[in-house]
KOLDREN-23450 format. One record per residue (C-alpha): y, x, z; residue in three letters. Coordinates in steps of 0.25 Angstrom, whole numbers, plus 2048, in hexadecimal, padded with zeros to 3 digits. Layout:
BEGIN
YXZAla;...
This chain:
BEGIN
5D72AEC49Unk;5DC2B6C54Unk;5DA2C4C4EUnk;5DD2C0C40Unk;5CF2C5C3CUnk;5CE2BAC32Unk;5D92B4C2BUnk;5D72A7C24Unk;5DA298C22Unk;5D728EC2DUnk;5CB28AC25Unk;5C4297C28Unk;5B9295C33Unk;5B42A3C35Unk;5B12A7C43Unk;5AD2B4C48Unk;59F2B5C4EUnk;59F2B3C5DUnk;5A12C0C65Unk;5A62C8C59Unk;5B52CCC5AUnk;5BC2D1C4EUnk;5C72DBC50Unk;5D52D9C4AUnk;5D82E1C3DUnk;5E52E8C3AUnk;5ED2E7C2DUnk;5E82F4C27Unk;5D92F1C29Unk;5D22F4C1CUnk;5C92E8C1EUnk;5D42DEC1DUnk;5D12D7C0FUnk;5D72CCC08Unk;5CB2C3C03Unk;5CB2C0BF4Unk;5C42B5BECUnk;5B72BABE6Unk;5B02B4BD9Unk;5A42ABBDDUnk;59B2B3BD4Unk;59E2BFBDCUnk;5A42C7BD0Unk;5AF2D0BD5Unk;5B42D4BC8Unk;5B72C6BC3Unk;5BC2C1BD1Unk;5CA2C5BCEUnk;5CB2C1BC0Unk;5C72B2BC2Unk;5D02A8BC7Unk;5CC2A3BD5Unk;5D0296BDCUnk;5DC298BE5Unk;5D829ABF4Unk;5E029FBFFUnk;5DB2AEC02Unk;5D82B1C10Unk;5D92BFC17Unk;5CD2C3C1FUnk;5CF2CEC28Unk;5C22D5C2CUnk;5C02E0C37Unk;5BE2EDC31Unk;5B12F4C35Unk;5AD303C34Unk;5A7306C26Unk;5AB2F9C21Unk;5B52F8C15Unk;5AF2EEC0CUnk;5B72E2C07Unk;5B32D3C09Unk;5B62C9BFFUnk;5B42BAC01Unk;5B62AEBF8Unk;5BF2A4BFEUnk;5BF299BF3Unk;5C628DBF9Unk;5BF286C05Unk;5B128BC01Unk;5AD299C05Unk;5A12A1C02Unk;5982A1C0FUnk;58D2AAC0AUnk;58B2B8C0EUnk;5882BDC00Unk;5822CAC04Unk;5772C3C0CUnk;5762B7C04Unk;5752ADC10Unk;57F2A3C15Unk;5872A7C21Unk;5822A6C2FUnk;58C29BC30Unk;585292C26Unk;577296C2BUnk;57A292C39Unk;580285C35Unk;58D288C3CUnk;596286C30Unk;593283C21Unk;59D28CC1AUnk;598288C0CUnk;597279C0FUnk;588279C0CUnk;580272C17Unk;571273C18Unk;56A266C1AUnk;567262C28Unk;558262C2AUnk;553254C2EUnk;549259C39Unk;546267C3FUnk;53A267C36Unk;544269C2AUnk;549276C30Unk;552272C3CUnk;55127AC48Unk;549284C41Unk;55328CC39Unk;56128FC3CUnk;56528EC2EUnk;56427FC2FUnk;57027EC38Unk;571279C46Unk;56F26BC4AUnk;57A262C48Unk;583261C54Unk;587254C5AUnk;594250C60Unk;59024EC6EUnk;58C25BC75Unk;58825CC84Unk;588267C8EUnk;57E26BC98Unk;583262CA3Unk;584255C9BUnk;57A258C91Unk;56E25DC99Unk;57025ECA8Unk;575250CAAUnk;56B249CA1Unk;560251CA8Unk;56524ECB6Unk;56623FCB2Unk;55823FCADUnk;552246CB8Unk;55923FCC3Unk;553231CC0Unk;54D226CC7Unk;54122ECCEUnk;54B235CD7Unk;552229CDCUnk;54721FCDEUnk;53A227CDEUnk;53D235CE4Unk;53D230CF3Unk;531228CF1Unk;52A235CEBUnk;52E23DCF7Unk;528232D00Unk;51B232CF9Unk;519241CF6Unk;520246D02Unk;52A251D02Unk;52025DCFFUnk;51A257CF3Unk;527252CEEUnk;52D260CEEUnk;521264CE7Unk;522259CDDUnk;53125CCDAUnk;52E26BCD9Unk;523269CCFUnk;52A25FCC6Unk;537267CC7Unk;530274CC3Unk;52A26DCB7Unk;538268CB2Unk;53E275CB5Unk;53427DCADUnk;535273CA2Unk;544275CA3Unk;543284CA1Unk;53A282C95Unk;543278C8FUnk;54F282C91Unk;54828DC8AUnk;544284C7EUnk;55127DC7DUnk;55928BC7DUnk;550290C71Unk;55928BC66Unk;56127FC62Unk;55B272C67Unk;55C264C61Unk;55A256C66Unk;54D252C6CUnk;54C25AC79Unk;53E25EC7DUnk;538258C70Unk;541262C68Unk;53D26EC71Unk;52E26BC72Unk;52D267C63Unk;534274C5FUnk;52B27CC68Unk;51D276C67Unk;51E26FC5AUnk;522261C55Unk;51425BC59Unk;51625FC67Unk;52525CC67Unk;52324EC62Unk;51724AC6BUnk;51F24FC78Unk;52C24AC73Unk;52723CC71Unk;52023CC7FUnk;52E241C85Unk;535236C7EUnk;52B22CC84Unk;52E233C91Unk;53D231C90Unk;53C223C8CUnk;53321FC97Unk;53C227CA1Unk;54721EC9CUnk;53F212CA1Unk;53D219CAEUnk;54C21CCB1Unk;54F20DCACUnk;545208CB6Unk;54A210CC1Unk;55820CCBFUnk;5541FDCBEUnk;54C1FECCBUnk;557205CD2Unk;5611FACCEUnk;5571EFCD2Unk;5551F5CDFUnk;5641F6CE2Unk;5671E8CDDUnk;55B1E0CE0Unk;5631D3CDCUnk;5621D8CCDUnk;5531D6CCDUnk;54F1CACC4Unk;5411CACCAUnk;53C1CBCD8Unk;53A1D8CDEUnk;52D1DECE2Unk;52B1DFCF1Unk;5221E9CF7Unk;5201E8D06Unk;51C1F6D0DUnk;5121F4D18Unk;50E202D1AUnk;51C208D1DUnk;526206D28Unk;5301FFD1EUnk;5311F1D21Unk;5381EBD16Unk;5321E8D08Unk;5341F1CFCUnk;53A1EACF0Unk;5381EFCE2Unk;53F1E9CD5Unk;5371E0CCCUnk;5301E7CC0Unk;5361DCCB7Unk;5441DFCBCUnk;5411EECB9Unk;53D1EACABUnk;5491E1CA8Unk;5541EACADUnk;54D1F6CA7Unk;54D1F1C99Unk;55C1EDC9BUnk;55F1FBCA0Unk;558202C95Unk;55F1F9C8AUnk;56C1FDC90Unk;56920CC90Unk;56520BC82Unk;573206C7EUnk;579212C85Unk;56F21BC7DUnk;573214C70Unk;581219C73Unk;57D227C70Unk;57F234C78Unk;58E232C7AUnk;58C226C82Unk;58022CC8AUnk;588238C8DUnk;59322FC93Unk;58A227C9BUnk;582232CA1Unk;58C237CABUnk;58D229CB0Unk;57E22ACB3Unk;57F238CB9Unk;58A236CC3Unk;58322BCCBUnk;576234CCBUnk;57E23FCD2Unk;585236CDBUnk;57822FCDFUnk;57223CCE3Unk;57E240CEBUnk;57D232CF2Unk;56E234CF5Unk;570242CFBUnk;57B23DD04Unk;573231D08Unk;56723AD0CUnk;570243D14Unk;576237D1BUnk;56922FD1CUnk;56422BD2AUnk;57222CD30Unk;57A221D29Unk;573213D28Unk;565219D29Unk;55A211D21Unk;54C20ED25Unk;54321AD22Unk;54E224D1FUnk;54F22FD29Unk;559238D23Unk;556246D21Unk;54B247D2BUnk;541253D2EUnk;537248D33Unk;538241D26Unk;53724ED1EUnk;52A251D25Unk;524243D24Unk;527243D15Unk;522251D12Unk;51424DD0FUnk;510243D04Unk;50B235D06Unk;50622FCFAUnk;504220CFAUnk;500214CF1Unk;50C20CCECUnk;50E200CE4Unk;514201CD6Unk;522201CDCUnk;51F20ECE4Unk;51F206CF1Unk;51420BCFBUnk;508201CFBUnk;4FA204D00Unk;4F51FBCF6Unk;4FE200CEBUnk;4F8204CDDUnk;4FF211CDCUnk;4FB21DCE3Unk;50322ACE3Unk;500239CE4Unk;508246CE1Unk;504245CD2Unk;50A237CD1Unk;51723CCD8Unk;518247CCDUnk;51723CCC3Unk;521233CCAUnk;52B23ECCDUnk;52B246CC0Unk;53423DCB8Unk;53F241CC3Unk;53F24FCBDUnk;53E24BCAEUnk;54B24BCA6Unk;54D25ACA4Unk;54C257C95Unk;55824EC95Unk;561259C91Unk;55825EC86Unk;557250C80Unk;566251C7DUnk;56525FC77Unk;56C25AC6AUnk;578256C73Unk;57A263C7AUnk;58526DC77Unk;57B279C7BUnk;56D275C7DUnk;569284C80Unk;572284C8CUnk;572276C90Unk;564272C90Unk;55F27EC99Unk;56A27DCA3Unk;56B26ECA4Unk;55C26BCA5Unk;559276CAFUnk;565272CB8Unk;561264CB8Unk;552267CBBUnk;556271CC7Unk;560267CCCUnk;55725BCCDUnk;54B263CD2Unk;553268CDDUnk;55925ACE0Unk;54B255CE1Unk;546260CEAUnk;55125DCF4Unk;54F24ECF3Unk;54124FCF7Unk;545256D04Unk;55024CD06Unk;548240D03Unk;53C245D0BUnk;545247D18Unk;54D23AD16Unk;54322ED18Unk;53622BD1DUnk;52A22AD13Unk;52A21BD14Unk;53821AD10Unk;536224D04Unk;52B21CCFFUnk;53120ED00Unk;53F210CFDUnk;540211CEEUnk;54F214CEEUnk;55021DCFAUnk;55B225CF3Unk;563219CF3Unk;560215D01Unk;565223D07Unk;570224CFDUnk;57F225D02Unk;58721DD03Unk;57F211CFEUnk;57320FCF5Unk;57B208CEAUnk;580215CE5Unk;57221BCE4Unk;56D20ECDCUnk;578210CD2Unk;57621FCD1Unk;56721DCCFUnk;569212CC5Unk;57321ACBDUnk;56B227CBEUnk;55E221CB9Unk;56521ACAEUnk;56B227CAAUnk;55D22DCA9Unk;558221CA1Unk;564223C98Unk;561232C96Unk;55222EC93Unk;556223C89Unk;56022EC83Unk;556239C81Unk;54A232C7DUnk;54F22CC70Unk;555239C6CUnk;548240C6FUnk;541235C66Unk;54B237C5BUnk;54A246C5BUnk;53B245C59Unk;53D23BC4EUnk;548243C47Unk;53E24FC46Unk;536246C3CUnk;52824AC42Unk;52323CC44Unk;526232C39Unk;524226C43Unk;53022BC4BUnk;53922AC3FUnk;54021DC44Unk;546225C4FUnk;54D22FC46Unk;55C231C48Unk;566239C40Unk;56D244C47Unk;57923FC50Unk;573231C51Unk;56E22AC5DUnk;55F227C5DUnk;560217C5EUnk;552214C5AUnk;54C21EC63Unk;554218C6EUnk;54F20AC6CUnk;54120FC6CUnk;543217C79Unk;54920BC7FUnk;53D203C7BUnk;53420CC82Unk;53D20DC8EUnk;53D1FEC8FUnk;52E1FDC8EUnk;52D207C9AUnk;5371FFCA1Unk;52E1F2CA0Unk;5231FACA6Unk;52C1FACB2Unk;524204CBBUnk;52B211CBEUnk;520218CC4Unk;517215CB8Unk;52121ACAEUnk;524228CB5Unk;51622ECB3Unk;51822BCA4Unk;525232CA3Unk;52023ECABUnk;515241CA1Unk;51F240C95Unk;529249C9BUnk;51F253CA0Unk;519253C92Unk;526257C8DUnk;529261C97Unk;51C267C95Unk;51F268C86Unk;52C26FC89Unk;525279C92Unk;51A27CC88Unk;52527EC7DUnk;52C288C85Unk;51F28FC89Unk;51A290C7BUnk;528295C76Unk;52929FC81Unk;51B2A4C80Unk;51C2A6C71Unk;52A2ACC72Unk;52D2ABC63Unk;5392B2C5EUnk;5402A5C5DUnk;53E2A2C6CUnk;54B2A7C72Unk;55029CC7CUnk;55D29EC83Unk;557299C90Unk;5502A6C95Unk;54A2A1CA2Unk;53D29DC9DUnk;52F2A2C9CUnk;52229DC95Unk;51B29CCA3Unk;525293CA8Unk;524289C9CUnk;51528AC9EUnk;516287CADUnk;51F27BCA9Unk;515275C9FUnk;50A277CA8Unk;511270CB3Unk;514264CAAUnk;506263CA7Unk;502264CB6Unk;50C259CBAUnk;507250CAFUnk;4F9251CB4Unk;4FE250CC2Unk;505243CBFUnk;4F923CCB8Unk;4EF242CAFUnk;4ED235CA8Unk;4FC234CA4Unk;4FB243CA0Unk;4F0240C97Unk;4F7234C91Unk;50423CC8EUnk;4FC248C88Unk;4F423EC80Unk;501237C7BUnk;507245C77Unk;4FB249C70Unk;4FA23CC68Unk;50923EC64Unk;50624DC61Unk;4FA249C58Unk;50223EC51Unk;50D248C4EUnk;504252C49Unk;4FD248C3FUnk;50923FC3BUnk;515248C3EUnk;51C251C34Unk;519260C35Unk;525268C39Unk;527277C3DUnk;531278C48Unk;52D287C4CUnk;526282C58Unk;51F28BC62Unk;511287C5DUnk;51428EC50Unk;51929AC57Unk;50C29AC60Unk;503299C53Unk;50B2A5C4DUnk;50A2AEC5AUnk;4FB2AAC5BUnk;4F92ADC4CUnk;4FF2BBC4FUnk;4F72BEC5BUnk;4EB2BAC54Unk;4EE2C2C48Unk;4F02CEC51Unk;4E42CCC59Unk;4DC2CBC4CUnk;4E12D9C49Unk;4DF2E0C3BUnk;4D02E4C3DUnk;4C52DDC36Unk;4C12CFC3AUnk;4B32CEC3FUnk;4AA2C5C36Unk;4A82BBC41Unk;4B82B9C41Unk;4BA2BAC32Unk;4C12AEC2BUnk;4C42ADC1CUnk;4D32AEC1AUnk;4D32ABC0BUnk;4DF2AFC02Unk;4DF2A4BF8Unk;4E52A9BEBUnk;4EC29DBE5Unk;4F12A3BD8Unk;4EA29CBCDUnk;4E32A2BC1Unk;4EB299BB8Unk;4F428DBBCUnk;4F4282BC6Unk;4FA274BC5Unk;509274BC9Unk;50B273BD8Unk;4FD278BDBUnk;4FF286BE1Unk;4F0288BE4Unk;4E3284BDEUnk;4DF277BE5Unk;4D127CBE8Unk;4D528ABEEUnk;4D9282BFBUnk;4CC27BBFBUnk;4C4288BF9Unk;4CD28FC04Unk;4C9284C0EUnk;4BA287C0AUnk;4BC295C10Unk;4BF290C1EUnk;4B628BC29Unk;4BB27EC2EUnk;4C9281C29Unk;4CB28DC31Unk;4D2299C2AUnk;4DE29CC22Unk;4E029DC13Unk;4EB2A4C0CUnk;4EF29DBFFUnk;4F72A7BF6Unk;4FD2A7BE9Unk;5052B1BE1Unk;5122AEBDAUnk;5152B7BCEUnk;5242BCBCEUnk;52E2C4BD5Unk;52F2C1BE4Unk;53E2C0BE5Unk;53E2B6BDAUnk;5322AEBDEUnk;5332AEBEDUnk;53829FBEEUnk;52D29BBE4Unk;5232A2BEDUnk;52829ABF9Unk;52728DBF2Unk;519290BECUnk;514294BFAUnk;519287C00Unk;512280BF5Unk;505287BF7Unk;506285C06Unk;508276C04Unk;4FC276BFAUnk;4F327DC04Unk;4F7273C0FUnk;4F4267C05Unk;4E626DC03Unk;4E426EC12Unk;4E127DC12Unk;4E5285C1DUnk;4EC291C17Unk;4F9297C14Unk;500299C07Unk;5062A6C01Unk;50E2A9BF4Unk;5102B7BF0Unk;51A2BBBE5Unk;5152C7BDCUnk;5172CCBCEUnk;5092C8BCBUnk;4FC2C2BD1Unk;4F52D0BD3Unk;5012D6BDAUnk;5032CABE3Unk;4F42C9BE7Unk;4F42D8BEAUnk;4FF2D6BF4Unk;4F92C9BFAUnk;4EB2D0BFCUnk;4F22DBC03Unk;4FC2D4C0CUnk;4F72C6C0FUnk;4F42C3C1DUnk;4F52CAC2AUnk;4EB2D2C32Unk;4DD2CCC32Unk;4E32BFC2CUnk;4E42C5C1EUnk;4DD2BDC14Unk;4CF2C2C12Unk;4CA2BAC06Unk;4D12B8BF9Unk;4CE2ABBF2Unk;4D22A8BE3Unk;4CE2A0BD7Unk;4C52A6BCCUnk;4CE2A7BBFUnk;4C529FBB7Unk;4D029CBACUnk;4D42AABA9Unk;4CC2ABB9CUnk;4CE29DB98Unk;4DD29EB99Unk;4DD2ACB95Unk;4E42B1BA1Unk;4E22C0B9FUnk;4E92C5BABUnk;4E02BEBB5Unk;4D42C8BB4Unk;4DD2D4BB9Unk;4E32CBBC4Unk;4D62C5BC9Unk;4CF2D3BC9Unk;4DB2D9BD0Unk;4DB2CEBDBUnk;4CC2D1BDEUnk;4CF2E0BDEUnk;4DA2DEBE8Unk;4D22D5BF1Unk;4C72E0BF1Unk;4D12EBBF4Unk;4D72E2BFFUnk;4C92DFC05Unk;4CB2D0C03Unk;4BF2C7C00Unk;4C02BFBF3Unk;4BC2B1BF0Unk;4BE2ADBE1Unk;4BB29EBDEUnk;4B629ABD1Unk;4B628BBCEUnk;4C1288BD7Unk;4C527BBD0Unk;4B7275BD4Unk;4B827ABE3Unk;4B526EBECUnk;4BF268BF6Unk;4BB264C04Unk;4B6256BFFUnk;4AD25BBF3Unk;4A025DBF9Unk;497268BF3Unk;488268BF2Unk;47E274BEEUnk;47F282BF2Unk;48928DBF5Unk;483299BEEUnk;4862A7BF2Unk;4832B3BE8Unk;4842BEBF2Unk;4852CBBEAUnk;48D2D5BF2Unk;4902D6C01Unk;49D2CFC04Unk;49D2CFC13Unk;4972C1C13Unk;4A32BAC0EUnk;49B2B2C03Unk;4922ADC0EUnk;49D2A9C17Unk;4A42A2C0CUnk;49829AC09Unk;497296C18Unk;4A6292C18Unk;4A3289C0CUnk;498282C13Unk;4A227EC1EUnk;4AA275C14Unk;4A6267C12Unk;4A6269C03Unk;49B274C04Unk;493270C11Unk;48826AC09Unk;485277C02Unk;47B281C05Unk;47D290C03Unk;474299BFAUnk;4752A8BFAUnk;4712B0BEEUnk;46F2BEBF0Unk;4702C7BE3Unk;4672D3BE3Unk;46A2DCBD8Unk;45D2E4BD8Unk;44F2DFBDBUnk;44E2DEBEAUnk;4452D7BF4Unk;44B2C9BF2Unk;4442C3BFEUnk;4482CEC07Unk;4562CDC03Unk;4562BEC04Unk;4502BFC13Unk;45C2C9C16Unk;4662C0C11Unk;4602B4C18Unk;4602BBC25Unk;46F2C0C23Unk;4732B1C20Unk;46C2ACC2CUnk;4732B6C35Unk;4802B2C2FUnk;47D2A3C33Unk;47D29FC24Unk;473296C1EUnk;470299C0FUnk;46529AC05Unk;4632A8C00Unk;45F2ABBF2Unk;45D2BABECUnk;45F2BCBDEUnk;45B2C9BD7Unk;4652CDBCDUnk;4602D9BC4Unk;4692E4BC0Unk;4712E5BB4Unk;4682EEBADUnk;45C2E4BAFUnk;4652D8BAAUnk;4682E0B9EUnk;45A2E1B9AUnk;4582D2B9DUnk;45D2CEB8FUnk;4672C2B8DUnk;46A2B8B98Unk;4662AAB96Unk;46F2A3BA0Unk;47C29CB9DUnk;4852A8BA1Unk;4812B0B95Unk;48D2A9B8DUnk;4972ADB98Unk;4912BBB98Unk;4922BDB89Unk;4A02B8B89Unk;4A42C2B94Unk;49D2CDB8EUnk;4A52CBB80Unk;4B22C9B87Unk;4B02D6B8FUnk;4AC2DEB82Unk;4B92D9B7BUnk;4C22DCB87Unk;4BC2EAB88Unk;4BD2ECB79Unk;4CC2E8B7AUnk;4CE2F2B85Unk;4C82FDB7DUnk;4D02FBB70Unk;4DD2FAB78Unk;4D9307B7FUnk;4D630EB72Unk;4E3309B6CUnk;4EC30DB77Unk;4E431AB7AUnk;4E1317B89Unk;4D5314B91Unk;4D0306B93Unk;4DA2FDB9BUnk;4D92EFBA1Unk;4E32E8BAAUnk;4EC2F4BA9Unk;4E32FEBAEUnk;4D8307BA9Unk;4CA302BA9Unk;4BC308BA7Unk;4B22FFBA1Unk;4A3301BA2Unk;49D2F7B98Unk;48F2F8B9EUnk;4952F5BABUnk;49D2E9BA6Unk;4902E4B9FUnk;4892E6BADUnk;4932DEBB4Unk;4922D3BAAUnk;4832D2BABUnk;4842D2BBAUnk;48E2C7BBAUnk;4862BFBB0Unk;4792C0BB8Unk;4812BBBC5Unk;4872AFBBEUnk;4792ABBB8Unk;4732ACBC6Unk;47E2A3BCCUnk;47D299BC1Unk;46E299BC3Unk;46D297BD2Unk;47B291BD5Unk;47F287BCAUnk;47F27CBD4Unk;485283BE0Unk;49127DBE6Unk;49828BBE6Unk;493299BE3Unk;4982A5BEAUnk;4962B3BE3Unk;49B2C1BE7Unk;4A72C6BDFUnk;4A42D3BD7Unk;4B02DDBD9Unk;4B82E0BCCUnk;4B12EDBC6Unk;4BA2F9BC7Unk;4C12FDBBAUnk;4BD2F1BB3Unk;4C72E8BACUnk;4CA2DBBB3Unk;4C62D3BA7Unk;4B82D8BA8Unk;4B72D4BB7Unk;4BC2C6BB3Unk;4B12C5BA9Unk;4A72C9BB3Unk;4AC2BEBBDUnk;4AD2B3BB2Unk;49E2B6BAFUnk;49B2B5BBDUnk;4A12A8BC0Unk;49D2A2BB2Unk;498293BB3Unk;498294BC3Unk;4A0288BC7Unk;4A428CBD5Unk;4A429ABD9Unk;4A92A3BE5Unk;4AA2B1BE1Unk;4AB2B9BEFUnk;4AD2C7BF2Unk;4AD2CBC01Unk;4B42D7C07Unk;4B12E3C10Unk;4AF2DAC1CUnk;4A42D1C22Unk;4A82C3C24Unk;49B2BEC2AUnk;4922C4C35Unk;4842C3C3AUnk;4882C5C49Unk;48D2BBC53Unk;
C-alpha cells in the first residue's frame, strides 16, 4: 500500500472501506505491533509453550487513536485465517454480503426466490454473468428499437390522414403520457434494490405477489410473442412492396373510385406474407439461439439503418414538392395543414384501403388501438436486467430517455405529415415515408425492414427469458419444462415463443393482431403502475428507491390511464384480457406453490391491521361487536403421541366457537426449561404446532412459551398475550380426567392456579370434559344442547350454544335452558321471565326451572338413591383422609395447616356443603340430560383458602358419568345484548 498502513504478503486482500483514509504512522508509534500466533483454543498461557506450525509473521501497523492502547492478536496459520469477530460472534461483513469468502465456506445457492433469494442479504448477491451492458446498449438502444417499429413507417401517415392532425396530436399525447408515467413507476421500483431477470414480471411479482406477477407476466409474454409476429409481418410486407417480383402469389388489387388517385392500389398476397413470415421467424430464432453475445453484435447493425432512415425521411420531407414532386404530395403547405387538421373516418377493406363498401369502420378509439403498439417497448431494457452493469442507473435513464425521444419525434411527425400531402395521399400510400425519402425509396425500404427485424429480434429475445424467469421461480409446475440454469440460454422457451409467433404470422392480418398486443401491454403497464402506487402509498421502511421523482398519485394516474385506454380501444378485448389474467390468477392460487416475496399486499395487510387495532382502542368492545378470541391451552394433562403437538379435538372445538369460520384462535403451549437453552426447541415446536393447525384447517396462530413450570408460563401468557382489544378473552383447556388414575399429584394445584389466574385477569374460561368424544365436522349429533344456567356470566353460555348450532355437526340439535333456583320461588314467573329474555335475544330454547333446595334441607332428606352416591362417598372419604394427613403433619411440625405450599383454613361443614351441592347438581344433570349431545354448566370458582385437592374432588363429582360437558365461566362483561 502507498502509506504502508498494512504490510503483508501479496496474498492479503484487505481493503480499507471506501471513503476512509488511514493516516501514516511513525516508527515510535505505540500501536505498531508484531502479530504472534495464538493457540486455537484461546488459551494465552499455553500458546507460547506449544509448538506451532511455521508461518511467516506479518506486521500490521494500526493507526493509533486517542484513549486506545490495547493490543491486537490474530492467528495467521498458513493460508487459512480466522474470519470471525469473536467479540460479536458473527461472520465478518465481507462474508455476510457475499463479497468474499475468507473461510472458504459457501452457503448453498437458493433454487428460487422462495428459498430466500432476494429477501435477505445474507444469501449473497445474484451471480454475475460475463456480459454486462451499460445504459446506451443495454436499455436505450433496445427500447428505441422496440418503440420505432413498423407502425411508424407504414401506418403513422395513414393514422394522420384518418384522424387528422388535431386528434393525432391528442392520440400521441395520451399514449405517450401513459408510457411516460409507466416509465416513472418502473424507474422507482427498479431502483429499490437488486433486480434479477424477468423484467416487469420480476417487479410486479415482488410488489403484488406471485399470483398477480405470474398472471400479468404470462400475459406480457404473450404480448411480446404476438408483437414479434407483428414486426415480422411488417418487415415482410415492406419487402414485398419494395420487390413485387419476389411474390409467389398474385397481389391483391384494390381500385379506389372515391379519390382523385387514378392508379390502382396493390397489396401483397396473404399467402406470401405467411410463407415469408415463417421463414424470417425461423432465421431470427437461429440468431436468438446464438445467445446474448450474438444478439448484442447484431443489434447495432439494426439500429444504424433506423437512424439513417429517419434522417432520410426528414430530409425528404423538407425537400418534398421541389424535386420530382409526386401526385398528392404538396410539400410543407399551410393549405394541406388546414385541410388535414380535422378527422375523416372512413370505411376500409382489411388492407386499410378506403372503400365505401369496406367491412372495417374506424374511430378515435380504433386509432388508439392501432397506434399504441408504436409506443410500447419501454420494457425492453428491464427485460434484460440480468445483463446490465447497473440496473438502478441504466433502467431509469435509458427507459425515460427513449420514451421522451420517441414521443417528441411522433409529435413532430404528426405536424410534418399533416402538412406534407393531401388526405387522399395519406390514406392510400401505405409507404409514404419511402415515397418522400431522400435520395431514393430503396434506402427507406432497407431501413424499415432492418428496423422491424430488429424489433422482432428484441421481442423474440425478451419473451423466452421472461417465460424462463417465471418457470425458474417454481410457482407453476406446468412451466417446469421451461426452466434453465443460471447462465444458460432458454432454448425450449425460445422454441415455444417461435411457435406462437409463427401461429400469429399465419393469421397474416396486421390490423387484427395489434389490438391483442395493445391489451397485453396495457395490462402489464397497469400492473407496474399499481405496484408503484401500492409501494409508494404504504411507504414501508424497505421502500427507499434511488429514483426520487415519483409519487403515488402519478402511478395511480398511469394505472387509470391504462384502464381507460383499454376500454377506449375495445371493451370486448378488455374483458377477454382481464378474464384471461383472472383465470391465470385463479389457477396459480390453486395449483401454484405458495411463496412469500415480501409483496406489497402483505405490507398493506400489516398496515391495515395496525390501523384497525388503533381504531379499536383499548376500551371495552360493545356486545354487538364482541367476537370470541379463544386462547387454546394445548399443554396436555399427560402425554400425547409423538409428533402430535396438540390434542386433535382441540382444533375441532376451536372451530365450533366461530361463526362461519370468522375469528382467530391462539394455540399456546408451554415448554418447561430455561429460555436460553430451549429457545431453538421452542421455535421448532412453534413451527410444528402451526403446521398442525393448518392441517386441521383451523384459522389461528401458534405460540410456544418457555417457562420454569406450567404455572409460571401460563401466568405470563394470560397477562401479555395479544394486543389492545385483540387480546384473547376466553381460555379453553381440557379437563384433567386422568389426574387421579395416573396419580399426577401436581395437577390440582396447577389446575386451580390457572383458573384463579383467569379470574384475576378477567378472562372467561371454558373447560372441556370428554374431549376425546368431541365430534368433528362430519359427525352429525342429535338430541339437545342443555344449559344449566346457575350464575350470571354475561350471556357467554347462551352465545356458545348458539355458535354450536351454526355447525353442521350440531345443527339438528335443540337448546334446553335449565334455570336452577336455590330457594322455593315462583317457578312459572321465573320461566316466563327467562323466556322473555331469550326472545329478546333472538334465541329459541325450551326453558325448564328446577328448584334445588338448600344444603340444610338436603341434609334432612336422608341418603341419596341415585347412581352418584358411590362417587360422593368416595370423594368424602378421600377428603377426610387428606385432611387427616394435613392435620397430622401440622401437629408433627408444629405449624398450621399447609397445602400446596401455603396455609389453608378448612371449614369441614363448608366442605361437606360443597360436596352435597355438587352431588345434587350432578344428579340433576344425569336425570335430565343423560341423552344430551352436550351439556353446558357454570364453573364454580375455587373456594378461598381451600386446598386445591378439595376443589378437584368437587369438580370430579360434578362431571362424574357425564360423557360430554362444557364447564363455562364468564367474565365481568356482557357478550350479548337485547338491543339492536
